[in-house]
Structure formats: C-alpha cells, structure tokens
C-alpha positions as CSV (number, residue, x, y, z in Angstrom):
1,M,11.1,6.8,7.2
2,L,7.8,8.6,6.9
3,T,5.7,8.5,3.8
4,V,2.6,10.2,2.4
5,P,0.4,7.7,0.5
6,L,-1.4,8.5,-2.7
7,L,-4.8,7.1,-3.6
8,F,-6.4,6.4,-7.0
9,L,-10.2,6.0,-6.9
10,S,-11.7,3.6,-9.4
11,T,-14.1,5.4,-11.7
12,G,-14.8,2.6,-14.2
13,F,-16.4,-0.8,-14.3
14,A,-14.7,-4.1,-13.7
15,S,-14.3,-4.8,-17.4
16,V,-12.9,-1.3,-18.2
17,Q,-10.9,0.0,-15.2
18,Q,-10.5,3.7,-15.1
19,F,-9.0,5.6,-12.2
20,S,-9.1,9.2,-10.9
21,S,-6.1,11.4,-10.8
22,P,-4.0,10.5,-7.7
23,F,-4.5,12.5,-4.6
24,I,-2.8,12.6,-1.2
25,I,-4.8,10.8,1.4
26,Q,-5.7,13.1,4.3
27,A,-6.9,12.4,7.9
28,N,-8.3,15.2,10.1
29,G,-7.6,17.6,7.2
30,Q,-3.9,16.9,7.2
31,N,-1.8,14.8,4.8
32,L,-1.7,11.3,6.2
33,V,1.8,10.7,7.3
34,A,2.8,7.3,8.7
35,D,5.7,4.9,9.1
36,I,6.4,3.1,5.8
37,I,3.1,1.8,4.6
38,A,2.0,-0.4,1.8
39,D,-1.0,-0.9,-0.3
40,P,-3.7,1.5,0.7
41,F,-7.0,-0.2,-0.1
42,M,-10.6,1.0,-0.1
43,V,-13.3,-1.4,1.0
44,D,-16.5,-1.1,3.0
45,W,-15.0,-2.7,6.1
46,N,-17.7,-1.8,8.5
47,G,-20.7,-2.5,6.3
48,N,-22.2,1.0,6.2
49,G,-22.1,1.4,2.4
50,L,-19.0,3.7,2.4
51,N,-15.6,2.6,1.3
52,D,-13.2,2.8,4.2
53,L,-9.4,3.0,4.1
54,V,-7.3,0.0,5.1
55,I,-3.5,0.3,5.1
56,G,-0.8,-2.2,5.9
57,Q,1.9,-0.7,8.1
58,F,5.5,-1.8,7.8
59,T,6.2,-1.2,11.5
60,N,5.2,-4.3,13.4
61,G,3.1,-5.4,10.5
62,R,-0.1,-3.8,11.9
63,I,-3.1,-2.8,9.8
64,R,-4.6,0.7,10.1
65,F,-8.4,1.2,9.6
66,Y,-9.7,4.6,8.8
67,P,-13.5,4.8,8.6
68,N,-15.0,7.0,5.8
69,S,-17.3,9.7,7.0
70,G,-17.6,11.3,3.6
71,T,-18.8,9.7,0.4
72,N,-17.4,7.1,-1.9
73,Q,-16.6,9.8,-4.4
74,E,-15.1,12.2,-1.8
75,P,-13.9,10.2,1.1
76,V,-13.2,11.8,4.5
77,F,-11.0,10.2,7.1
78,T,-10.2,11.3,10.6
79,T,-8.6,9.0,13.1
80,F,-7.5,5.3,12.7
81,T,-7.6,2.2,14.8
82,F,-5.5,-0.9,14.3
83,L,-7.5,-3.9,13.1
84,Q,-7.9,-6.4,15.9
85,A,-9.0,-10.0,16.5
86,D,-9.9,-11.2,20.0
87,G,-8.5,-7.9,21.5
88,A,-5.1,-8.1,19.8
89,D,-3.7,-6.2,16.9
90,I,-3.8,-8.2,13.7
91,T,-0.3,-8.4,12.2
92,C,1.1,-9.5,8.9
93,S,4.6,-10.5,7.8
94,Y,6.8,-7.5,7.1
95,G,10.4,-6.7,6.3
C-alpha cells in the first residue's frame, strides 16, 4: 500500500503548541509517495540549522532521511537516503 504523508509545522512555543494547516510533503516537486510510512518528524539531523525530514518506513523498518534545502518555514526536499550506522541501514521493529 502506498501513502502520501501530511505534515503539520509547529508555529507556537513549547508551552502553547500551535500548528500550521496540514500540507502534503513533496520531494522533487512531486507528492512524496512511499511504502506505508509512520511518523514523519522534522529535526535538524545534519546540524546545518534547517529542520530535515526523517520518516520511519514500514517496509524492512528502514528510516528515510530527506535533507531540507529550503527554510524551516518553507521546507524543500529532494531525494532521500536511508539512515545508516557503520555502513548498514538502521532498522527498527515493524509490523
């Protein structure tokens, strides 16, 4: 089953959470379509000050990493890589 994930950006502070209207995540200008995925999460994974997209993937429990080349307010994603440790894909329990 293929899904198109939605993302809500946080627009408030920790004490008063507010979120943007949901929008469909895009990569390379197209709706991001993947195997069943769970919990898209925005975090500055690569330490460049921009919140990147990290998504768990049901198939094989791999984790996709999409670096953000836009801004934190208007993220832009292109291609993904699977997160790895010691040259092997990181996997989590799934199913």
